[in-house]
C-alpha positions in Angstrom: 10.2 7.9 27.7 7.4 7.3 25.5 7.9 4.1 23.0 6.4 3.6 19.6 7.4 1.1 16.8 6.7 -0.4 13.6 5.8 -4.4 12.9 6.7 -6.1 9.8 8.3 -8.9 7.6 10.8 -7.5 7.1 11.2 -4.4 8.6 15.0 -4.0 9.0 15.0 -1.8 5.6 12.8 0.6 7.3 13.4 4.8 7.6 10.5 5.5 9.9 12.1 5.4 12.7 14.3 8.5 11.6 11.5 10.2 10.4 9.6 9.7 13.3 12.1 10.3 15.9 12.6 13.6 14.2 9.0 14.6 14.8 8.8 13.4 18.0 12.3 15.7 19.4 10.8 19.0 17.1 7.8 18.5 19.3 9.8 18.3 22.6 8.7 14.6 23.4 11.1 12.3 24.7 10.2 9.0 22.4 11.5 6.1 20.6 10.4 4.5 17.7 11.8 1.1 17.6 11.5 -1.7 14.7 9.7 -5.0 15.8 10.3 -7.9 12.8 7.2 -10.2 13.2 6.7 -13.2 11.3 2.9 -13.7 10.1 2.3 -16.4 12.9 3.7 -14.4 15.3 1.6 -11.2 14.8 -1.4 -11.8 17.5 1.1 -12.3 20.2 3.3 -9.3 19.1 0.3 -7.0 19.4 -0.2 -8.2 23.0 3.6 -8.0 24.0 3.6 -4.7 22.5 0.4 -3.3 24.9 1.6 -4.9 27.8 5.4 -3.3 27.5 3.4 -0.1 27.5 4.0 1.3 24.0 1.7 4.1 23.0 1.1 3.1 19.6 2.8 1.6 16.6 2.6 1.5 12.5 2.0 -1.9 10.8 3.3 -2.5 7.5 3.7 -5.3 5.0 2.7 -8.1 4.8 0.4 -7.5 8.2 -2.1 -4.6 7.6 -5.0 -6.9 6.8 -4.4 -9.3 9.6 -4.0 -6.3 12.1 -7.7 -5.5 11.1 -8.6 -8.7 13.4 -6.2 -7.6 15.9 -7.8 -4.2 17.5 -10.5 -3.8 20.0 -11.7 -0.7 17.9 -11.5 0.0 14.5 -11.9 3.5 12.4 -14.6 3.4 9.8 -12.1 4.0 7.0 -10.0 1.3 8.1 -12.7 -0.9 8.5 -13.7 -0.2 5.0 -10.4 -0.7 3.3 -9.9 -3.7 5.5 -6.5 -2.3 6.4 -4.9 -1.0 9.5 -1.3 0.6 9.3 -1.5 2.5 12.8 -2.6 1.4 16.6 -3.1 3.9 19.0 -3.2 2.7 22.4 -6.0 4.1 24.6 -6.6 3.2 28.4 -5.4 -0.4 27.0 -7.6 -0.6 24.2 -6.0 -1.0 20.5 -7.5 1.3 18.2 -6.8 0.8 14.4 -6.8 3.4 11.7 -5.2 3.3 8.0 -3.5 6.9 7.5 -2.3 5.4 3.5 -4.7 6.8 1.8 -4.4 10.2 3.4 -0.7 10.2 3.1 -1.1 9.8 -0.8 -4.2 12.1 -1.2 -2.1 14.7 0.4 1.3 14.0 -1.4 -0.5 13.6 -4.8 -2.2 17.4 -3.7 1.7 18.7 -3.1 3.0 17.1 -6.0 0.7 18.1 -8.6 -1.8 20.4 -7.1 -4.2 17.9 -7.3 -7.3 17.7 -5.3 -8.9 14.3 -4.2 -12.5 15.4 -4.5 -13.6 15.3 -8.4 -10.2 13.2 -9.1 -10.2 10.7 -11.9 -7.6 7.8 -10.9 -6.0 4.9 -12.3 -4.7 2.4 -10.2 -2.0 0.2 -11.7 -2.0 -3.0 -9.4 -4.6 -3.9 -6.9 -2.8 -5.2 -3.8 -2.6 -4.4 -0.5 -0.9 -0.6 -1.5 -3.6 0.3 -4.0 -6.5 -1.3 -1.1 -6.3 1.5 1.4 -5.7 4.5 -1.1 -8.7 3.6 -3.4 -11.1 2.9 -0.9 -9.9 6.3 1.1 -10.6 8.1 -2.3 -13.7 6.8 -3.0 -14.8 8.0 0.5 -13.5 11.1 0.2 -14.8 12.0 -3.0 -12.9 11.0 -6.0 -15.1 11.0 -9.3 -14.0 7.7 -10.9 -11.5 5.2 -10.0 -9.9 2.5 -12.8 -8.4 -0.8 -11.7 -5.7 -2.1 -13.7 -4.2 -5.6 -13.0 -2.3 -8.4 -14.6 -5.1 -10.7 -12.9 -8.5 -9.2 -13.6 -10.1 -11.2 -10.9 -7.9 -9.2 -8.5 -9.1 -5.9 -9.8 -12.6 -7.3 -9.3 -12.2 -8.1 -5.7 -11.3 -4.7 -5.1 -13.7 -2.8 -7.1 -16.5 -5.0 -4.7 -14.9 -3.2 -1.3 -14.7 0.0 -3.4 -18.3 -0.2 -4.3 -19.3 -1.7 -0.8 -17.6 1.6 0.7 -18.7 4.3 -2.1 -21.9 2.7 -3.8 -22.5 4.3 -7.2 -19.0 5.3 -7.7 -17.9 4.8 -11.3 -15.1 2.0 -11.2 -13.7 -0.1 -14.0 -11.6 -3.1 -13.9 -9.1 -3.6 -17.3 -6.8 -6.5 -17.7 -3.0 -5.4 -18.1 -2.9 -7.2 -21.3 -5.7 -5.3 -23.2 -3.3 -2.3 -23.6 -5.8 -0.4 -26.1 -8.5 -0.1 -23.5 -5.8 0.7 -21.1 -4.5 3.7 -23.2 -8.3 4.7 -23.6 -8.5 5.2 -20.0 -5.6 6.9 -19.2 -6.6 9.5 -21.7 -9.8 9.8 -19.2 -7.7 10.3 -16.1 -5.9 12.7 -13.8 -3.4 10.7 -12.2 -1.7 7.1 -12.6 -1.0 5.7 -9.3 1.6 3.2 -9.9 1.1 0.4 -6.7 3.1 -2.4 -7.9 6.4 -3.9 -6.5 8.1 -3.6 -9.9 11.0 -0.9 -9.5 12.2 -2.1 -6.3 15.1 -4.5 -8.1 17.1 -3.0 -11.0 16.4 -5.9 -13.5 12.5 -5.4 -13.0 10.6 -5.3 -16.2 8.4 -1.7 -16.4 4.9 -2.3 -15.1 3.3 -0.6 -17.9 4.8 0.6 -21.7 5.4 4.5 -21.3 4.2 4.9 -25.0 0.5 4.1 -23.4 1.0 7.1 -21.2 -0.7 10.6 -22.0 2.0 13.7 -22.1 1.4 15.7 -18.9 -0.4 13.0 -17.2 0.3 12.8 -13.5 2.1 9.8 -12.4 2.4 9.0 -8.8 5.1 6.0 -8.2 4.3 4.0 -4.7 8.1 3.3 -4.9 10.1 6.1 -3.3 13.2 6.7 -4.8 13.9 7.5 -9.0 12.8 4.0 -10.7 13.3 3.1 -14.3 9.4 3.6 -15.0 9.3 7.0 -13.5 12.3 8.1 -15.8 10.6 6.6 -18.8 7.5 8.4 -17.9 9.4 11.7 -17.2 11.3 11.5 -20.7 7.7 10.8 -22.4 6.4 14.2 -20.9 4.4 13.1 -17.6 4.6 14.6 -14.6 6.0 12.3 -11.7 6.5 12.0 -8.3 8.0 9.3 -6.0 6.6 7.6 -2.9 8.1 9.7 -0.3 5.7 12.1 0.2 3.2 9.4 0.8 5.1 7.9 3.1 6.2 11.6 4.6 2.1 12.2 4.9 0.9 9.0 6.7 3.7 9.1 9.0 3.0 12.6 10.0 -0.8 11.5 10.4 0.3 8.5 12.7 2.1 10.7 14.7 -0.9 13.0 15.0 -2.9 10.1 16.1 -0.3 9.2 18.7 0.2 12.6 20.3 -2.7 14.7 19.4 -0.5 17.4 18.1 0.1 18.6 15.1 3.1 16.9 12.9 6.4 18.9 12.5 6.1 18.3 8.7 9.4 20.1 7.4 11.6 18.4 10.5 10.3 14.8 9.4 10.7 15.5 5.8 14.2 16.6 6.5 15.1 13.5 8.3 13.0 11.1 5.9 15.0 12.6 3.1 18.4 12.3 4.7 17.4 8.3 5.7 16.8 7.8 2.2 20.1 9.5 0.9 22.2 7.3 3.1 20.4 4.0 2.5 21.4 4.6 -1.2 
């Protein structure tokens, strides 16, 4: 029996076990995918425990993706440049770190909006860990321009420095969220808005951005999976919207491919993911 899992804090809410185990079944593999709730101070020990226990690989989720960079033996170039690891593969006793988040987002946006990554002009709302891996992946894979909007300008500037280190010469702008005129002007020049904040996870959250600033027909990708008030408002304003389940699906499919060397059974994993999300809600 092959063993895989996900390491996070908290992690009990994860729907990844249902999705990944459906993928393993479709491939005819006998495998389990388990939850490993791990406090930050216990992360290094957890990695060693999982290696010793014979796991073939695991996912890493909030808040551990950045810390995981220093806990693997080998690291993929894109993960190193992003400073983020969400997938660990065990090979001959060594831990190899990858980031599949950017791939997941890019694939999801192509699927939802017929928007290829190469040549796209992207605006990221929020510049935390979720945005980091996605923006660096976009920069490395042909995005034409990136705009970073954040409540705290210094955080946007820090991410901009990371992006430019990975892709020197790429046009990158930072705009404070309070400068609504500049944000609106930037949105008119972009192909997609990527909502990366946690606003929308709770029913009483404020909207991350005033819908009136959004151009009609703009593609709006919200990393939160499930319909949020912001998605609803953007849709009513005439925008094309998609929630984060596509990103979750495709980053998970890529993780499975890294672990097994086989093509992910996307349809089976999508069905299981959607079922798990319906049951959770």
